[in-house]
N, C-alpha and C positions, 0 to 999 in steps of 0.2 A: 828823220829827213825833214819834218819840221822845224825841229831845232835848229838843223843845219840853214834852213831856208831863213829864218830868222836871223841867223849869224850872219848871214850874206849882207845884211843892211848895217853892220857893224865892221865888216872887214874892207882892207883896201885891194885895189885890183893886185897888187904886187903880192897880198897874202893870198888870193884866191889863185893865182897863177901858179903859186908854189903847190897848189893843191889839186890842180885839174890841169892835164894834159890831153894831147889829141894826136891820133892816128891817121894817116893817110888824107892829111890836110890837103894834099898835092891833087886829090882829086875835084875838090873844091877851086882851087886856081884854075886849075885846066878849063873847067866847064866856063867860069868867070871870064877868062880869056878868049873863048870862043863866042862871047856875049849872049850867052844862055843864063837862064834861071833854074833854079834847083828846087824841088818838092822832097824835102826831108821828114821821113817817118821815124817816131819814136813812141814808146809806150810809157807808161805810168812806172816806169822800171828805174830803180836808184834813183839819184835826184836830179830831176830834168832840170830843176831850178839853176842848177850850175852852168847852164846854156848861156849865161849871161857873160860867160868868158869868149863865146864864139867870135866877137868881132876883132880880137886878137890876133886870128887865126885865118882870116879871111877879108879879101873886101867885098864881098856880097852883103848887101843891107838885110840882117838878119828880122825877119817877120815871124813871130811866132803866131798861130792860128788859135784863139782860145774861145772857150764856151763860158761866156758871163755868168758869173756865180749869184745865186739869188741874194745872198746877205750882201748889199752894196757896200758897206765898210770894209768887209773883209775881200771882196773884189777889188775895190781901188788899193788894198794893202798888198794884195797877191801881185797887180799889175804894178805897183810901184817898184818891186823888187824885180821883176820880170824884165821892166823895161830899162833896165840900167845899161849903161854905156852903149847908148844910141840904138836899142832894140825898139822896133816899132810893133806894138801889138795890134793884130786885126781880129774883130769880133767873126764869127763863122759866117754870119749873114752879110759881113762888108768884105769879105776877102776879093771877091771880083773886082770890086769898085778899086780895090787897094792895088790889084795887080795891073789893070788897066792904067791908072794913073803913074804906076811905077814904069810901065811901058812907054808910054806918052814923054817921060822925062828920061828918058834912058837909064834907069836903076836898075841894075842886074841886082837880083834877089834871092834869097834862099828863104822860102815859106816852110815853116817846121809846123807839121800834124801830129796829134797824139790819136795814135790808131786805134787805141783802145775805148774812145769816146762810146758812148751809147746813145744811137738815134733817138728821137722822141718816136713812139710808137707808129704815129701817121705817116713819119718819113721813112719806115723801113721799105728799102727796096733788095737787098740781099742779105742773106744768112749764110756763115760758115761754120764748121765744126773746129772749135778752138777749144782747147782742153776738155774735150770730150763732152762739151755742151754747145747745143744749137744757140747762135750767137749772133744777134744783127750788127752790121758794120756800117760804117758811112763809106760813101764810094767817092768822095769830094777828091782825094789824092789822084785816084785814077783819071777821073774826067777832066779835073784841071790840066795835071800832067800832059795828057793828050793834045787837050784844046790849046794849050801854050807851048806846047812843044818843050816841057821841062824835061831834064834828067830826074830821076829818082833814087834817093839814097837812103840807106838806113843809118840811124843814129845807135849805136850799140854802146850804153854808157855801163860801164863796169865799177864797181867798187874796188880799189887797190887794197885800202885799209882804211880803217875810220876816218872820215872828214876828208878822204882822197880819191879822185876818181880820174877816168881815162875814158875819152870819146873815141871810139873807133868808127870812122867813115866807110861805109859799105856801099859800093855802087850796085844797086840792084837792076836799074835800067836805062842805059845811055839815052835812049828814046822809047817811047811806048805807043806810037802811031801804028796801027793796023793790028796790033797783038788781040788776041782773044776777050770778050768782054768778062770783066771780073777778073781776069789773070794776075792783072796788078795787085788788085785787092787782095786776092786770096796768097800771092807771093809775101807782100809784107806783112799780113796776119799770120802767115806760117813763120816768117823769120822771129817775130815777137814770141810765138808758142816757142818755138825751140829755145830762146833764152831763157824764159821762164821755166821750161824744165829742166835746164842745166842748173839754174841756181832759182829756185822759186821763193825764195825768203826774200828776194828784193825786187818783188812787185807789190804794187798796192793792192791787195785782196780787197780790202775793205770798201771799194768805189761801186759797188752794184752792178757789176759788168752783166748780168743775168737778170734784171729785173722783168725783162720782157720775155714772154713765153710765146714760141711759135705756134701759129694755127694750125690744128691739123688739115691736112688736105680730104676734101669730101671726095668720093668715089673711088 
């Protein structure tokens, strides 16, 4: 995956388009035509950097939400790759400002969240059972989708053969208002779990998903 991401910097858009296809893009078209935004969820599964192709398939402004890396040089390099074709990256702490500004300027957008990021220990508000492990999860997708009335989709990226991918857009929620607390989060995490179980070799197992342990409940 690292080599493929590096290779993206040397490939033309026409070359990339031969290697990347999308299924159910009409879901995004419909939401755009309805004047709404989208919260898209995906995991560290297969090569998510190929989402630089998305602007060729939708009129929505693509905004990946990212967690800045500690290595500033590598952070700039990765962001250069991921901002190709007009993608606008937004750091986690600045996503609300980005949404508000886009709403003011009538820029209908798709906000892409990696669902298997690990919250800082002091920010953990919800745990799930994920791959048989107690796992802390961010609640950002759920809270943002409800507050700003976004549809929620899952981006299921599958490897067709080496260097070739298909993105299947799966509609999880047309709207989330009124749903039970944590239901949206539990649903998209479970979707990722199902995908990993089916083909575990394509998940990034090295990114320390379980570095925090759940404190025992006293009493």
